[in-house]
C-alpha positions in Angstrom: -25.3 -232.7 -114.6 -22.8 -230.1 -114.1 -22.5 -229.1 -110.6 -20.2 -226.3 -108.5 -18.1 -228.7 -106.6 -19.1 -227.2 -103.7 -23.0 -228.2 -105.2 -21.3 -231.7 -106.2 -20.5 -232.2 -102.5 -23.9 -230.9 -101.1 -25.3 -234.1 -103.5 -22.1 -235.8 -101.9 -23.4 -235.1 -97.9 -20.7 -233.5 -97.4 -21.2 -230.2 -96.1 -17.6 -228.4 -97.1 -15.0 -228.3 -99.2 -12.5 -231.0 -99.8 -8.8 -230.2 -99.5 -6.5 -232.6 -101.9 -6.4 -235.7 -99.3 -9.2 -234.8 -97.5 -11.9 -237.5 -97.0 -14.7 -237.1 -95.4 -15.8 -240.6 -94.0 -19.2 -242.1 -92.2 -18.8 -246.1 -90.5 -21.3 -247.8 -88.6 -21.0 -251.7 -87.5 -24.2 -254.3 -86.9 -22.9 -256.3 -84.7 -26.1 -259.2 -85.1 -25.1 -259.2 -88.4 -21.1 -259.0 -88.1 -20.9 -256.6 -90.7 -19.8 -253.0 -91.0 -20.6 -250.4 -93.5 -18.4 -247.7 -94.5 -18.7 -245.0 -96.8 -16.6 -242.3 -97.8 -16.0 -238.9 -100.1 -12.6 -238.3 -101.4 -10.5 -235.7 -102.8 -7.6 -236.5 -105.3 -3.7 -235.4 -104.5 -4.2 -233.1 -107.4 -7.8 -231.6 -106.3 -8.4 -233.3 -110.1 -11.0 -236.2 -108.7 -13.0 -237.4 -106.3 -14.2 -240.8 -105.5 -16.6 -242.4 -103.7 -16.8 -245.3 -102.2 -19.0 -247.6 -99.9 -17.8 -251.4 -98.7 -19.6 -254.0 -96.3 -16.7 -255.4 -93.7 -17.9 -259.1 -93.1 -16.4 -260.2 -89.5 -17.0 -263.9 -90.3 -16.2 -264.2 -94.4 -15.7 -267.9 -94.7 -13.1 -269.6 -94.9 -10.4 -269.7 -97.8 -11.4 -273.4 -98.6 -14.9 -272.1 -98.8 -14.5 -269.8 -101.7 -13.8 -269.4 -105.4 -10.4 -269.2 -105.1 -9.9 -266.2 -108.1 -13.3 -264.6 -107.4 -13.9 -265.3 -103.2 -17.9 -265.5 -102.6 -20.9 -263.5 -103.7 -22.0 -262.0 -100.8 -25.8 -260.8 -99.0 -25.9 -257.8 -101.7 -24.7 -260.3 -105.1 -21.5 -258.7 -104.8 -18.1 -260.5 -104.2 -16.5 -260.8 -100.6 -13.0 -260.7 -100.8 -11.0 -264.0 -98.8 -10.6 -260.8 -96.0 -14.7 -260.2 -96.2 -14.2 -257.1 -97.9 -17.7 -256.6 -100.1 -17.2 -253.3 -102.8 -20.7 -252.4 -103.0 -20.2 -248.7 -104.4 -17.6 -246.7 -106.4 -18.3 -243.3 -108.2 -15.7 -241.2 -110.1 -16.2 -237.1 -110.8 -14.3 -234.9 -112.2 -13.5 -231.4 -113.3 -15.5 -231.1 -116.6 -15.4 -226.9 -117.7 -15.5 -223.7 -116.0 -15.7 -224.9 -112.4 -18.0 -227.3 -112.8 -18.1 -231.1 -111.7 -19.2 -233.9 -112.9 -19.8 -238.4 -112.6 -17.2 -239.9 -114.9 -17.6 -243.3 -113.8 -20.2 -245.5 -111.5 -20.2 -248.8 -110.7 -23.2 -250.4 -108.2 -22.4 -254.3 -106.8 -19.7 -254.6 -110.1 -22.2 -253.7 -112.7 -21.6 -250.0 -114.5 -24.1 -248.0 -114.8 -22.3 -245.2 -117.2 -24.6 -244.4 -119.9 -27.1 -246.8 -118.2 -30.1 -244.6 -118.4 -30.6 -240.4 -118.4 -30.1 -238.9 -115.5 -27.2 -242.2 -114.1 -24.9 -239.4 -112.9 -27.4 -237.9 -110.4 -29.1 -241.2 -109.5 -25.8 -242.5 -108.6 -25.3 -239.1 -106.2 -28.9 -239.7 -104.7 -27.8 -243.6 -104.1 -24.4 -242.7 -102.2 -26.5 -240.0 -100.3 -29.7 -242.4 -99.6 -26.6 -244.6 -97.9 -24.6 -241.7 -96.0 -28.2 -240.9 -94.9 -28.4 -244.5 -93.7 -25.5 -244.6 -92.3 -25.9 -241.7 -90.2 -29.2 -243.7 -89.0 -27.0 -246.2 -87.8 -28.1 -248.3 -89.8 -26.8 -250.7 -92.5 -28.5 -249.4 -96.1 -30.3 -251.9 -97.6 -28.5 -252.1 -101.1 -30.4 -254.3 -102.8 -34.2 -251.9 -102.1 -31.8 -248.6 -103.3 -30.8 -250.0 -106.2 -34.2 -251.1 -107.2 -35.5 -247.6 -105.5 -33.0 -245.3 -106.7 -31.2 -246.6 -110.1 -33.7 -247.7 -112.4 -35.3 -245.4 -115.7 -37.9 -243.1 -115.1 -38.0 -240.9 -118.1 -40.6 -240.8 -120.6 -39.0 -242.3 -123.1 -37.7 -246.0 -121.8 -40.6 -247.0 -120.2 -40.8 -244.6 -117.3 -43.6 -243.8 -115.6 -44.1 -239.8 -116.1 -46.7 -238.5 -118.1 -50.2 -239.5 -118.8 -49.6 -242.9 -119.1 -51.5 -244.6 -122.2 -52.8 -241.4 -123.7 -52.0 -240.8 -127.2 -51.6 -237.3 -129.1 -54.2 -236.2 -131.7 -53.6 -236.4 -134.8 -54.2 -233.9 -137.1 -54.8 -234.0 -140.8 -53.5 -231.3 -143.2 -56.8 -231.0 -144.7 -58.4 -229.8 -142.0 -56.6 -226.8 -140.6 -57.9 -223.2 -141.6 -61.1 -224.8 -142.4 -60.2 -226.7 -145.5 -62.1 -229.8 -145.7 -62.0 -232.1 -148.4 -66.0 -232.0 -149.4 
């Protein structure tokens, strides 16, 4: 995936070109769950990189004594919650590659590295991020596990995907049958 900066930002839900140090944030708080979800797209200081991030912030993380001292505890989404209640959901880094075109270079969701995991992983990472942003724009906390299941899978023809006519084989062509050259 190689896109002009404007097109890449559109795929991430930002409708203008970011300047160095500029951030485009989204935030929703669910009082019943005691959970905040924030997402942001930010341009680096040199204008040569873009980072996207989604985090949950839990109001009442368990006491530090109840957590594993090194790693925190496992959150609702299966990722780790830090002692201060932060839970990293997504981190993605985009960089320019050639002729003013940009691409995704790094993608981690719930601690899993998706770089090269399957065909079109970059595109699917952008779709995942945008789906989360759309939920936030509607005032909802995104269902991360459902979005991972829906967006972050290989649906190509080559790796168990569902495109094409499943179960149909290509016909076998016998070279001798071509051009009326059948054997007696």
